[in-house]
VOPA-219108 format. One record per residue (C-alpha): residue number from 0; x, y, z; chain. Coordinates in Angstrom, 1 decimal. Layout:
N
{atom NUM,{X,Y,Z},A}
...
//
This chain:
511
{atom 0,{-31.9,27.9,-15.9},A}
{atom 1,{-32.9,25.8,-12.9},A}
{atom 2,{-36.7,25.9,-12.1},A}
{atom 3,{-38.7,24.6,-9.2},A}
{atom 4,{-41.8,24.4,-11.4},A}
{atom 5,{-40.6,22.2,-14.3},A}
{atom 6,{-37.9,19.5,-14.6},A}
{atom 7,{-36.8,21.2,-17.8},A}
{atom 8,{-36.3,25.0,-18.2},A}
{atom 9,{-39.1,27.0,-16.5},A}
{atom 10,{-40.5,30.5,-16.9},A}
{atom 11,{-38.5,33.5,-15.8},A}
{atom 12,{-40.2,35.9,-13.4},A}
{atom 13,{-40.6,38.5,-16.1},A}
{atom 14,{-42.5,36.0,-18.3},A}
{atom 15,{-45.0,35.1,-15.5},A}
{atom 16,{-46.6,38.5,-15.8},A}
{atom 17,{-48.0,37.5,-19.2},A}
{atom 18,{-49.7,34.3,-18.0},A}
{atom 19,{-53.5,34.7,-18.0},A}
{atom 20,{-55.4,34.2,-14.8},A}
{atom 21,{-56.8,30.7,-14.5},A}
{atom 22,{-60.3,30.6,-15.9},A}
{atom 23,{-61.6,28.7,-12.9},A}
{atom 24,{-59.9,30.9,-10.3},A}
{atom 25,{-63.1,32.7,-9.3},A}
{atom 26,{-65.4,29.7,-9.4},A}
{atom 27,{-63.1,27.7,-7.1},A}
{atom 28,{-62.4,30.7,-4.8},A}
{atom 29,{-58.7,30.6,-5.6},A}
{atom 30,{-58.7,34.4,-6.1},A}
{atom 31,{-59.8,34.6,-2.5},A}
{atom 32,{-57.1,32.2,-1.4},A}
{atom 33,{-54.4,34.5,-2.7},A}
{atom 34,{-55.6,37.2,-0.3},A}
{atom 35,{-53.2,35.8,2.3},A}
{atom 36,{-50.4,36.7,0.0},A}
{atom 37,{-51.8,40.2,-0.8},A}
{atom 38,{-51.7,40.9,2.9},A}
{atom 39,{-48.0,40.6,2.7},A}
{atom 40,{-46.5,43.3,0.5},A}
{atom 41,{-43.2,41.4,0.0},A}
{atom 42,{-45.1,38.3,-1.3},A}
{atom 43,{-47.9,39.9,-3.3},A}
{atom 44,{-45.5,40.0,-6.3},A}
{atom 45,{-45.5,36.2,-6.3},A}
{atom 46,{-49.2,35.8,-7.1},A}
{atom 47,{-48.7,35.2,-10.8},A}
{atom 48,{-47.0,31.8,-9.9},A}
{atom 49,{-50.5,30.5,-9.1},A}
{atom 50,{-51.2,30.6,-12.9},A}
{atom 51,{-48.1,28.5,-13.6},A}
{atom 52,{-49.8,25.0,-13.6},A}
{atom 53,{-48.0,21.9,-14.7},A}
{atom 54,{-48.7,20.2,-18.1},A}
{atom 55,{-47.7,16.7,-17.2},A}
{atom 56,{-48.0,14.2,-14.2},A}
{atom 57,{-44.2,14.2,-14.1},A}
{atom 58,{-44.2,18.0,-13.4},A}
{atom 59,{-46.8,17.6,-10.7},A}
{atom 60,{-44.7,14.9,-9.0},A}
{atom 61,{-41.6,17.0,-9.4},A}
{atom 62,{-43.2,19.8,-7.5},A}
{atom 63,{-44.6,17.6,-4.8},A}
{atom 64,{-41.1,16.2,-4.1},A}
{atom 65,{-39.9,19.8,-3.6},A}
{atom 66,{-42.7,20.6,-1.2},A}
{atom 67,{-42.0,17.4,0.8},A}
{atom 68,{-38.3,18.4,1.1},A}
{atom 69,{-39.4,21.9,2.3},A}
{atom 70,{-41.6,20.2,4.9},A}
{atom 71,{-38.4,19.0,6.6},A}
{atom 72,{-37.5,21.6,9.3},A}
{atom 73,{-33.8,21.3,8.7},A}
{atom 74,{-34.0,21.8,4.9},A}
{atom 75,{-36.5,24.6,5.4},A}
{atom 76,{-34.0,26.3,7.8},A}
{atom 77,{-31.3,26.0,5.1},A}
{atom 78,{-33.6,27.5,2.5},A}
{atom 79,{-34.7,30.3,4.8},A}
{atom 80,{-31.0,31.2,5.4},A}
{atom 81,{-30.4,31.2,1.7},A}
{atom 82,{-33.4,33.5,1.0},A}
{atom 83,{-32.2,35.8,3.8},A}
{atom 84,{-28.7,35.9,2.5},A}
{atom 85,{-29.6,36.7,-1.1},A}
{atom 86,{-32.2,39.2,0.2},A}
{atom 87,{-29.5,41.1,2.1},A}
{atom 88,{-27.4,41.2,-1.1},A}
{atom 89,{-30.3,42.6,-3.0},A}
{atom 90,{-30.8,45.3,-0.4},A}
{atom 91,{-27.2,46.2,-0.5},A}
{atom 92,{-27.4,46.6,-4.3},A}
{atom 93,{-30.4,48.8,-3.8},A}
{atom 94,{-28.5,51.0,-1.3},A}
{atom 95,{-25.8,51.5,-4.0},A}
{atom 96,{-28.3,53.4,-6.1},A}
{atom 97,{-29.4,55.7,-3.3},A}
{atom 98,{-26.1,57.2,-2.1},A}
{atom 99,{-24.6,60.6,-3.1},A}
{atom 100,{-20.9,59.7,-3.4},A}
{atom 101,{-19.3,57.3,-5.9},A}
{atom 102,{-17.2,55.8,-3.1},A}
{atom 103,{-20.3,54.7,-1.2},A}
{atom 104,{-21.8,53.3,-4.4},A}
{atom 105,{-18.8,51.1,-5.1},A}
{atom 106,{-18.5,49.9,-1.5},A}
{atom 107,{-22.1,48.9,-1.4},A}
{atom 108,{-21.6,47.0,-4.7},A}
{atom 109,{-18.5,45.3,-3.2},A}
{atom 110,{-20.5,44.2,-0.2},A}
{atom 111,{-23.3,43.0,-2.5},A}
{atom 112,{-20.8,40.7,-4.3},A}
{atom 113,{-19.4,39.3,-1.1},A}
{atom 114,{-22.8,38.7,0.5},A}
{atom 115,{-24.3,37.2,-2.7},A}
{atom 116,{-21.6,34.5,-3.2},A}
{atom 117,{-21.3,33.9,0.6},A}
{atom 118,{-25.0,33.1,0.7},A}
{atom 119,{-24.7,30.7,-2.2},A}
{atom 120,{-21.7,28.9,-0.7},A}
{atom 121,{-23.4,28.5,2.6},A}
{atom 122,{-26.5,27.1,0.9},A}
{atom 123,{-24.3,24.5,-0.9},A}
{atom 124,{-22.8,23.5,2.4},A}
{atom 125,{-26.2,23.2,4.0},A}
{atom 126,{-27.6,21.1,1.2},A}
{atom 127,{-24.6,18.8,1.3},A}
{atom 128,{-25.1,18.3,5.1},A}
{atom 129,{-28.9,17.8,5.0},A}
{atom 130,{-29.3,15.7,1.9},A}
{atom 131,{-32.7,16.6,0.3},A}
{atom 132,{-34.4,13.9,-1.7},A}
{atom 133,{-35.9,15.7,-4.6},A}
{atom 134,{-34.3,15.9,-8.0},A}
{atom 135,{-34.9,19.6,-8.0},A}
{atom 136,{-32.7,20.3,-5.0},A}
{atom 137,{-30.0,18.0,-6.3},A}
{atom 138,{-30.0,19.9,-9.5},A}
{atom 139,{-30.0,23.2,-7.7},A}
{atom 140,{-27.0,22.1,-5.6},A}
{atom 141,{-25.1,21.1,-8.6},A}
{atom 142,{-26.0,24.3,-10.5},A}
{atom 143,{-24.8,26.5,-7.6},A}
{atom 144,{-21.7,24.5,-7.0},A}
{atom 145,{-20.7,24.7,-10.7},A}
{atom 146,{-21.5,28.4,-10.6},A}
{atom 147,{-19.1,29.0,-7.6},A}
{atom 148,{-16.4,26.9,-9.3},A}
{atom 149,{-16.6,28.6,-12.6},A}
{atom 150,{-13.5,30.6,-13.6},A}
{atom 151,{-15.3,33.9,-13.9},A}
{atom 152,{-17.1,33.7,-10.6},A}
{atom 153,{-13.9,32.5,-8.8},A}
{atom 154,{-12.0,35.5,-10.2},A}
{atom 155,{-14.8,38.0,-9.3},A}
{atom 156,{-15.3,36.6,-5.8},A}
{atom 157,{-11.6,36.3,-5.1},A}
{atom 158,{-10.9,39.9,-6.1},A}
{atom 159,{-14.0,41.2,-4.1},A}
{atom 160,{-12.9,39.4,-0.9},A}
{atom 161,{-9.3,40.6,-1.3},A}
{atom 162,{-10.5,44.2,-1.5},A}
{atom 163,{-13.0,43.7,1.3},A}
{atom 164,{-10.3,42.3,3.5},A}
{atom 165,{-8.3,45.5,3.1},A}
{atom 166,{-11.3,47.5,4.1},A}
{atom 167,{-11.7,45.3,7.2},A}
{atom 168,{-8.2,46.3,8.3},A}
{atom 169,{-9.1,50.0,8.2},A}
{atom 170,{-9.5,51.3,11.7},A}
{atom 171,{-9.5,54.7,13.4},A}
{atom 172,{-9.9,56.3,16.7},A}
{atom 173,{-12.0,59.4,17.2},A}
{atom 174,{-11.9,61.6,20.3},A}
{atom 175,{-14.9,64.0,20.6},A}
{atom 176,{-15.0,66.8,23.1},A}
{atom 177,{-17.3,69.8,23.4},A}
{atom 178,{-15.5,71.8,20.7},A}
{atom 179,{-13.7,69.5,18.4},A}
{atom 180,{-13.2,66.0,17.2},A}
{atom 181,{-9.8,64.4,16.7},A}
{atom 182,{-9.2,61.6,14.2},A}
{atom 183,{-6.3,59.2,14.9},A}
{atom 184,{-5.5,56.3,12.5},A}
{atom 185,{-3.2,54.7,15.2},A}
{atom 186,{-6.1,52.6,16.3},A}
{atom 187,{-5.8,50.6,19.6},A}
{atom 188,{-6.5,46.9,19.4},A}
{atom 189,{-8.1,47.0,22.8},A}
{atom 190,{-11.5,45.2,22.8},A}
{atom 191,{-13.8,47.8,24.3},A}
{atom 192,{-16.8,45.4,23.9},A}
{atom 193,{-15.4,42.8,26.3},A}
{atom 194,{-16.5,44.8,29.3},A}
{atom 195,{-20.0,45.1,27.9},A}
{atom 196,{-20.2,41.3,27.3},A}
{atom 197,{-19.0,40.7,30.8},A}
{atom 198,{-21.8,43.0,32.2},A}
{atom 199,{-24.4,41.3,30.0},A}
{atom 200,{-23.4,37.6,29.7},A}
{atom 201,{-26.8,36.4,28.6},A}
{atom 202,{-27.1,38.8,25.7},A}
{atom 203,{-27.5,37.0,22.4},A}
{atom 204,{-25.3,37.8,19.6},A}
{atom 205,{-27.0,37.9,16.2},A}
{atom 206,{-25.3,36.0,13.3},A}
{atom 207,{-24.6,38.8,10.7},A}
{atom 208,{-26.0,36.5,8.0},A}
{atom 209,{-29.3,36.3,9.8},A}
{atom 210,{-29.9,40.0,10.0},A}
{atom 211,{-32.6,41.5,7.8},A}
{atom 212,{-32.7,45.2,7.2},A}
{atom 213,{-36.2,46.3,6.0},A}
{atom 214,{-34.7,49.8,5.6},A}
{atom 215,{-31.2,51.1,5.4},A}
{atom 216,{-29.4,50.2,8.6},A}
{atom 217,{-28.1,53.7,8.7},A}
{atom 218,{-31.3,55.7,8.1},A}
{atom 219,{-30.5,58.4,5.6},A}
{atom 220,{-28.1,57.0,3.0},A}
{atom 221,{-26.4,60.3,2.3},A}
{atom 222,{-23.5,61.0,4.6},A}
{atom 223,{-23.1,64.0,6.9},A}
{atom 224,{-20.3,66.5,6.6},A}
{atom 225,{-18.4,64.8,9.4},A}
{atom 226,{-18.7,61.4,7.8},A}
{atom 227,{-17.6,62.9,4.5},A}
{atom 228,{-14.6,64.4,6.2},A}
{atom 229,{-13.6,61.0,7.7},A}
{atom 230,{-14.1,59.3,4.4},A}
{atom 231,{-11.8,61.8,2.7},A}
{atom 232,{-9.1,61.1,5.3},A}
{atom 233,{-9.3,57.4,4.6},A}
{atom 234,{-9.0,58.1,0.8},A}
{atom 235,{-5.9,60.1,1.5},A}
{atom 236,{-4.5,57.3,3.7},A}
{atom 237,{-4.9,54.6,1.0},A}
{atom 238,{-5.5,56.0,-2.5},A}
{atom 239,{-4.6,52.7,-4.2},A}
{atom 240,{-7.2,50.8,-2.3},A}
{atom 241,{-10.0,53.2,-3.2},A}
{atom 242,{-8.8,53.3,-6.8},A}
{atom 243,{-8.9,49.5,-6.9},A}
{atom 244,{-12.4,49.6,-5.5},A}
{atom 245,{-13.7,51.9,-8.2},A}
{atom 246,{-11.9,50.0,-11.0},A}
{atom 247,{-13.2,46.6,-9.9},A}
{atom 248,{-16.8,47.6,-9.1},A}
{atom 249,{-17.1,49.9,-12.1},A}
{atom 250,{-16.7,47.1,-14.6},A}
{atom 251,{-19.2,44.6,-12.9},A}
{atom 252,{-22.3,44.8,-15.1},A}
{atom 253,{-24.4,41.9,-13.7},A}
{atom 254,{-23.7,41.6,-10.0},A}
{atom 255,{-26.9,39.7,-9.0},A}
{atom 256,{-27.4,36.7,-11.3},A}
{atom 257,{-31.0,36.7,-12.6},A}
{atom 258,{-31.3,32.9,-12.5},A}
{atom 259,{-30.5,32.9,-8.8},A}
{atom 260,{-33.0,35.7,-8.1},A}
{atom 261,{-35.6,33.7,-10.0},A}
{atom 262,{-34.8,30.7,-7.9},A}
{atom 263,{-35.3,32.7,-4.7},A}
{atom 264,{-38.7,33.9,-5.8},A}
{atom 265,{-39.8,30.3,-6.5},A}
{atom 266,{-38.6,29.2,-3.1},A}
{atom 267,{-40.4,32.0,-1.4},A}
{atom 268,{-43.6,31.1,-3.2},A}
{atom 269,{-43.4,27.5,-2.1},A}
{atom 270,{-42.5,28.4,1.5},A}
{atom 271,{-45.1,31.1,1.9},A}
{atom 272,{-48.0,28.7,0.9},A}
{atom 273,{-46.6,25.7,2.7},A}
{atom 274,{-46.5,27.7,5.9},A}
{atom 275,{-50.1,28.8,5.3},A}
{atom 276,{-51.2,25.2,5.0},A}
{atom 277,{-49.3,24.2,8.1},A}
{atom 278,{-50.9,27.1,10.0},A}
{atom 279,{-54.3,25.7,9.0},A}
{atom 280,{-53.2,22.3,10.0},A}
{atom 281,{-52.2,23.6,13.4},A}
{atom 282,{-55.8,24.9,13.7},A}
{atom 283,{-57.0,21.4,13.5},A}
{atom 284,{-57.7,21.0,9.8},A}
{atom 285,{-56.5,17.9,8.0},A}
{atom 286,{-54.0,18.1,5.1},A}
{atom 287,{-52.3,15.4,3.2},A}
{atom 288,{-50.0,14.9,0.2},A}
{atom 289,{-52.1,13.2,-2.5},A}
{atom 290,{-51.1,10.1,-4.3},A}
{atom 291,{-51.2,11.1,-8.0},A}
{atom 292,{-52.3,8.2,-10.1},A}
{atom 293,{-52.4,7.2,-13.7},A}
{atom 294,{-56.0,5.9,-13.5},A}
{atom 295,{-59.2,7.7,-12.8},A}
{atom 296,{-59.5,6.7,-9.2},A}
{atom 297,{-60.6,9.5,-6.8},A}
{atom 298,{-60.5,9.2,-3.1},A}
{atom 299,{-60.7,12.3,-0.9},A}
{atom 300,{-61.5,11.6,2.8},A}
{atom 301,{-62.6,14.5,5.0},A}
{atom 302,{-62.1,17.1,2.4},A}
{atom 303,{-63.2,20.7,2.7},A}
{atom 304,{-63.1,24.2,1.1},A}
{atom 305,{-59.9,25.8,2.4},A}
{atom 306,{-61.2,29.4,1.9},A}
{atom 307,{-64.5,28.7,3.7},A}
{atom 308,{-62.6,26.9,6.5},A}
{atom 309,{-60.3,29.9,7.1},A}
{atom 310,{-63.3,32.1,7.3},A}
{atom 311,{-65.3,29.8,9.6},A}
{atom 312,{-62.3,29.4,11.9},A}
{atom 313,{-62.1,33.2,12.4},A}
{atom 314,{-65.9,33.2,13.1},A}
{atom 315,{-65.5,30.1,15.4},A}
{atom 316,{-68.0,28.2,13.2},A}
{atom 317,{-67.9,24.5,12.5},A}
{atom 318,{-66.4,23.2,9.3},A}
{atom 319,{-68.1,20.0,7.9},A}
{atom 320,{-65.8,17.5,6.3},A}
{atom 321,{-67.0,15.2,3.5},A}
{atom 322,{-65.7,12.3,1.4},A}
{atom 323,{-65.6,12.1,-2.4},A}
{atom 324,{-64.9,8.5,-3.7},A}
{atom 325,{-65.0,7.3,-7.3},A}
{atom 326,{-63.5,4.1,-8.8},A}
{atom 327,{-61.4,4.0,-11.9},A}
{atom 328,{-64.4,2.7,-14.0},A}
{atom 329,{-66.9,5.3,-12.7},A}
{atom 330,{-67.1,8.3,-15.0},A}
{atom 331,{-69.1,11.1,-13.4},A}
{atom 332,{-70.0,12.4,-9.9},A}
{atom 333,{-73.6,13.7,-9.7},A}
{atom 334,{-74.4,15.8,-6.6},A}
{atom 335,{-78.0,16.5,-5.7},A}
{atom 336,{-80.0,17.6,-2.8},A}
{atom 337,{-81.7,20.7,-1.3},A}
{atom 338,{-80.5,24.2,-1.9},A}
{atom 339,{-78.0,25.6,0.6},A}
{atom 340,{-77.0,22.1,1.5},A}
{atom 341,{-73.3,22.4,0.8},A}
{atom 342,{-73.2,21.1,-2.8},A}
{atom 343,{-71.4,24.2,-4.2},A}
{atom 344,{-69.0,24.1,-1.3},A}
{atom 345,{-68.2,20.5,-2.1},A}
{atom 346,{-67.6,21.3,-5.8},A}
{atom 347,{-65.2,24.0,-4.8},A}
{atom 348,{-63.4,21.7,-2.3},A}
{atom 349,{-63.0,19.1,-5.0},A}
{atom 350,{-61.7,21.6,-7.5},A}
{atom 351,{-59.3,23.1,-5.0},A}
{atom 352,{-57.9,19.7,-4.0},A}
{atom 353,{-57.3,18.8,-7.7},A}
{atom 354,{-55.6,22.2,-8.3},A}
{atom 355,{-53.3,22.1,-5.3},A}
{atom 356,{-52.4,18.5,-6.2},A}
{atom 357,{-51.3,19.7,-9.6},A}
{atom 358,{-49.3,22.4,-8.0},A}
{atom 359,{-47.5,19.9,-5.7},A}
{atom 360,{-48.9,21.1,-2.4},A}
{atom 361,{-50.8,19.1,0.3},A}
{atom 362,{-54.5,19.1,-0.2},A}
{atom 363,{-57.3,19.9,2.2},A}
{atom 364,{-58.2,16.3,3.2},A}
{atom 365,{-57.2,13.7,5.7},A}
{atom 366,{-56.1,11.4,2.8},A}
{atom 367,{-56.1,11.7,-1.0},A}
{atom 368,{-55.8,9.8,-4.2},A}
{atom 369,{-56.3,11.7,-7.4},A}
{atom 370,{-55.7,11.4,-11.1},A}
{atom 371,{-53.5,14.0,-12.8},A}
{atom 372,{-55.6,16.6,-14.5},A}
{atom 373,{-53.8,18.7,-17.1},A}
{atom 374,{-56.8,21.0,-17.5},A}
{atom 375,{-59.5,22.1,-15.1},A}
{atom 376,{-62.7,23.6,-16.5},A}
{atom 377,{-65.6,25.1,-14.5},A}
{atom 378,{-69.0,26.4,-15.3},A}
{atom 379,{-71.1,27.7,-12.5},A}
{atom 380,{-74.6,29.0,-12.7},A}
{atom 381,{-74.5,32.3,-14.5},A}
{atom 382,{-76.0,35.6,-13.3},A}
{atom 383,{-74.6,37.3,-16.4},A}
{atom 384,{-76.8,38.4,-19.2},A}
{atom 385,{-80.2,40.1,-19.5},A}
{atom 386,{-83.1,37.9,-18.5},A}
{atom 387,{-83.4,34.1,-18.8},A}
{atom 388,{-82.3,34.0,-22.4},A}
{atom 389,{-79.2,36.0,-21.7},A}
{atom 390,{-78.1,33.8,-18.9},A}
{atom 391,{-78.7,30.6,-20.8},A}
{atom 392,{-76.9,31.9,-23.9},A}
{atom 393,{-73.9,32.9,-21.6},A}
{atom 394,{-73.8,29.4,-20.2},A}
{atom 395,{-74.1,27.7,-23.5},A}
{atom 396,{-71.2,29.8,-24.9},A}
{atom 397,{-69.1,28.7,-21.9},A}
{atom 398,{-69.9,25.1,-22.4},A}
{atom 399,{-69.1,25.3,-26.1},A}
{atom 400,{-65.6,26.6,-25.2},A}
{atom 401,{-65.1,23.7,-22.8},A}
{atom 402,{-66.0,21.2,-25.5},A}
{atom 403,{-63.5,22.8,-27.9},A}
{atom 404,{-60.6,22.8,-25.4},A}
{atom 405,{-61.0,19.7,-23.2},A}
{atom 406,{-58.3,17.0,-23.3},A}
{atom 407,{-58.3,13.4,-22.3},A}
{atom 408,{-57.0,14.3,-18.9},A}
{atom 409,{-59.5,17.1,-18.1},A}
{atom 410,{-61.5,17.7,-15.0},A}
{atom 411,{-64.8,19.5,-15.6},A}
{atom 412,{-67.0,20.9,-12.8},A}
{atom 413,{-70.5,22.1,-13.4},A}
{atom 414,{-72.5,23.8,-10.7},A}
{atom 415,{-76.3,24.2,-11.3},A}
{atom 416,{-76.2,24.7,-15.0},A}
{atom 417,{-79.2,25.7,-17.1},A}
{atom 418,{-81.3,26.7,-14.0},A}
{atom 419,{-82.9,29.4,-16.2},A}
{atom 420,{-84.3,26.7,-18.5},A}
{atom 421,{-87.4,24.6,-17.8},A}
{atom 422,{-86.5,21.4,-15.8},A}
{atom 423,{-87.1,19.1,-18.7},A}
{atom 424,{-85.0,21.2,-21.1},A}
{atom 425,{-82.3,21.5,-18.5},A}
{atom 426,{-82.2,17.7,-18.0},A}
{atom 427,{-82.1,17.1,-21.8},A}
{atom 428,{-79.2,19.6,-22.2},A}
{atom 429,{-77.3,18.1,-19.2},A}
{atom 430,{-77.6,14.6,-20.6},A}
{atom 431,{-76.4,15.6,-24.0},A}
{atom 432,{-73.5,17.5,-22.6},A}
{atom 433,{-72.3,14.7,-20.3},A}
{atom 434,{-72.4,12.2,-23.1},A}
{atom 435,{-70.1,14.4,-25.2},A}
{atom 436,{-67.7,15.1,-22.4},A}
{atom 437,{-67.4,11.5,-21.2},A}
{atom 438,{-66.9,10.3,-24.7},A}
{atom 439,{-63.6,12.2,-24.6},A}
{atom 440,{-62.6,10.6,-21.3},A}
{atom 441,{-63.2,13.6,-19.1},A}
{atom 442,{-63.9,13.3,-15.3},A}
{atom 443,{-67.1,15.3,-14.6},A}
{atom 444,{-68.3,16.6,-11.3},A}
{atom 445,{-71.9,17.9,-11.7},A}
{atom 446,{-74.0,19.7,-9.1},A}
{atom 447,{-77.6,19.7,-10.4},A}
{atom 448,{-81.2,20.2,-9.3},A}
{atom 449,{-82.2,17.6,-11.9},A}
{atom 450,{-81.7,14.5,-9.8},A}
{atom 451,{-82.9,12.2,-12.6},A}
{atom 452,{-79.5,12.7,-14.2},A}
{atom 453,{-77.9,10.4,-11.7},A}
{atom 454,{-80.0,7.5,-12.9},A}
{atom 455,{-78.7,7.6,-16.5},A}
{atom 456,{-75.7,5.3,-16.0},A}
{atom 457,{-74.5,2.7,-13.5},A}
{atom 458,{-71.1,4.4,-14.0},A}
{atom 459,{-72.3,7.6,-12.3},A}
{atom 460,{-71.6,8.2,-8.6},A}
{atom 461,{-74.6,9.7,-6.8},A}
{atom 462,{-73.8,12.0,-3.9},A}
{atom 463,{-76.7,13.5,-1.9},A}
{atom 464,{-76.8,16.5,0.4},A}
{atom 465,{-78.5,15.3,3.6},A}
{atom 466,{-81.0,17.0,5.9},A}
{atom 467,{-82.2,16.3,9.5},A}
{atom 468,{-85.1,13.8,9.2},A}
{atom 469,{-87.3,15.4,11.8},A}
{atom 470,{-89.6,17.3,9.5},A}
{atom 471,{-87.6,20.5,9.7},A}
{atom 472,{-85.3,19.5,6.8},A}
{atom 473,{-82.5,21.4,8.4},A}
{atom 474,{-79.2,21.1,6.4},A}
{atom 475,{-76.5,19.0,7.9},A}
{atom 476,{-74.0,20.0,5.2},A}
{atom 477,{-73.0,16.3,5.1},A}
{atom 478,{-73.0,14.9,1.6},A}
{atom 479,{-73.1,11.1,1.4},A}
{atom 480,{-73.0,8.5,-1.4},A}
{atom 481,{-76.5,7.1,-1.9},A}
{atom 482,{-79.1,7.0,-4.7},A}
{atom 483,{-80.8,10.4,-5.4},A}
{atom 484,{-84.5,10.6,-4.7},A}
{atom 485,{-85.2,14.3,-5.0},A}
{atom 486,{-87.3,14.2,-1.8},A}
{atom 487,{-85.2,16.5,0.3},A}
{atom 488,{-85.0,19.0,-2.6},A}
{atom 489,{-88.7,18.8,-3.2},A}
{atom 490,{-89.5,19.1,0.5},A}
{atom 491,{-87.2,22.2,0.8},A}
{atom 492,{-89.0,23.9,-2.0},A}
{atom 493,{-92.4,23.0,-0.5},A}
{atom 494,{-91.4,24.3,2.8},A}
{atom 495,{-89.9,27.5,1.3},A}
{atom 496,{-93.1,28.4,-0.4},A}
{atom 497,{-95.4,27.1,2.4},A}
{atom 498,{-97.0,24.5,0.2},A}
{atom 499,{-96.8,21.6,2.8},A}
{atom 500,{-100.0,20.0,4.1},A}
{atom 501,{-100.2,22.0,7.3},A}
{atom 502,{-99.9,25.3,5.6},A}
{atom 503,{-102.4,24.5,2.9},A}
{atom 504,{-104.9,23.1,5.4},A}
{atom 505,{-104.5,26.2,7.6},A}
{atom 506,{-105.2,28.5,4.6},A}
{atom 507,{-108.3,26.5,3.6},A}
{atom 508,{-109.6,26.6,7.2},A}
{atom 509,{-109.5,30.4,7.1},A}
{atom 510,{-111.8,30.6,4.1},A}
//
């Protein structure tokens, strides 16, 4: 089995249904990202592929090379033709189960075979002409070429085309007047369409391989009495041909090869998402293929939360871009600053970039360098549980699971943990937790209201959400690298509860 998700054998479509949803899907808004797929009924079935994350850097690079090939307009056109061709074959096969006569059933099955292998052959020719660079497409080309050249397929295809050619020769002439219809098998070779083409010289002819039927091209699949009469006359004309049709199609058990259909679904998943990213890029948002590194260097320039960006674009609201930079020797990124200053959005943006880099897609940034993360863990401030103790217990249980499951290549994102605990206790727990995680070589991104945490090590990166320095402390949503001081956070709390100098003085003056 050839897979676009793993250099070795991948998962079949039926197996994907058993993959659990990613534990970080909700925290990083990935569940909201898939809504663009849910809006398309034909693509909603592909959502389980989002849970199929790579286990190694090689798999991530393998996927990225595929997406880069698909970014080439010529290769994408080849893939789109392939998807369309196989899709038509699938529809024909579906029609064969809806008809009310065995002759119709076998003819639709015959057309399915012809279409299916014609689409594969054309795709092989297209790949040979356009020369994709990825190993995956080279392997696919070889797999499909070997399939077409196999003895079994050559015999099936040869027989199908032979029978189909005989059907193409069948012609008749029908004269219909007010009272009766006359059927004549002495068909004239005169081209009645030539006069129509002359009258409409600019009319475009559609390539039959490009036609897509969302429904049956003939409406009701069951034939009318007149059509049944005509069909019976054809059967009387050439009993051997119709016997050959039934004999041939009746023994074909697996007309549509499952591995090819699995490949089509994977291609559709890649194309659908790539086109979504390109649509966002056309709206002015930056996207870039990340450099996936062996070290722990992180460099995201002008990154953003793709879900929030799509929402803000619809509302015609500004999207603020931020940088996240960490050297190989730096261990943790500590983000502090006032509430509602963009810290959680930045945490989501970072997690999304790391996830889409794993999946092989461009990331929401102008440029990107990222390590390969084989696991992503998130723990956002909990609202689950009854009261303070319930919330804290829920968070501690989640943290304990992370400590059990983390690997040496894990990314861990915390967002305002332990807010239900007193500040001193929260700081103590955060310090202890970070020490344990970093001892196992994890990369940690921590959004916290305890800014003192950023002072614990010279290896920590301090990012601070900024405010307008005019006394209003309006949020800029820009988050910059600088030492934390807690002033903006403290001032925002003071302002929120009207504990600043002017408010206190005013209240005293009223006494």
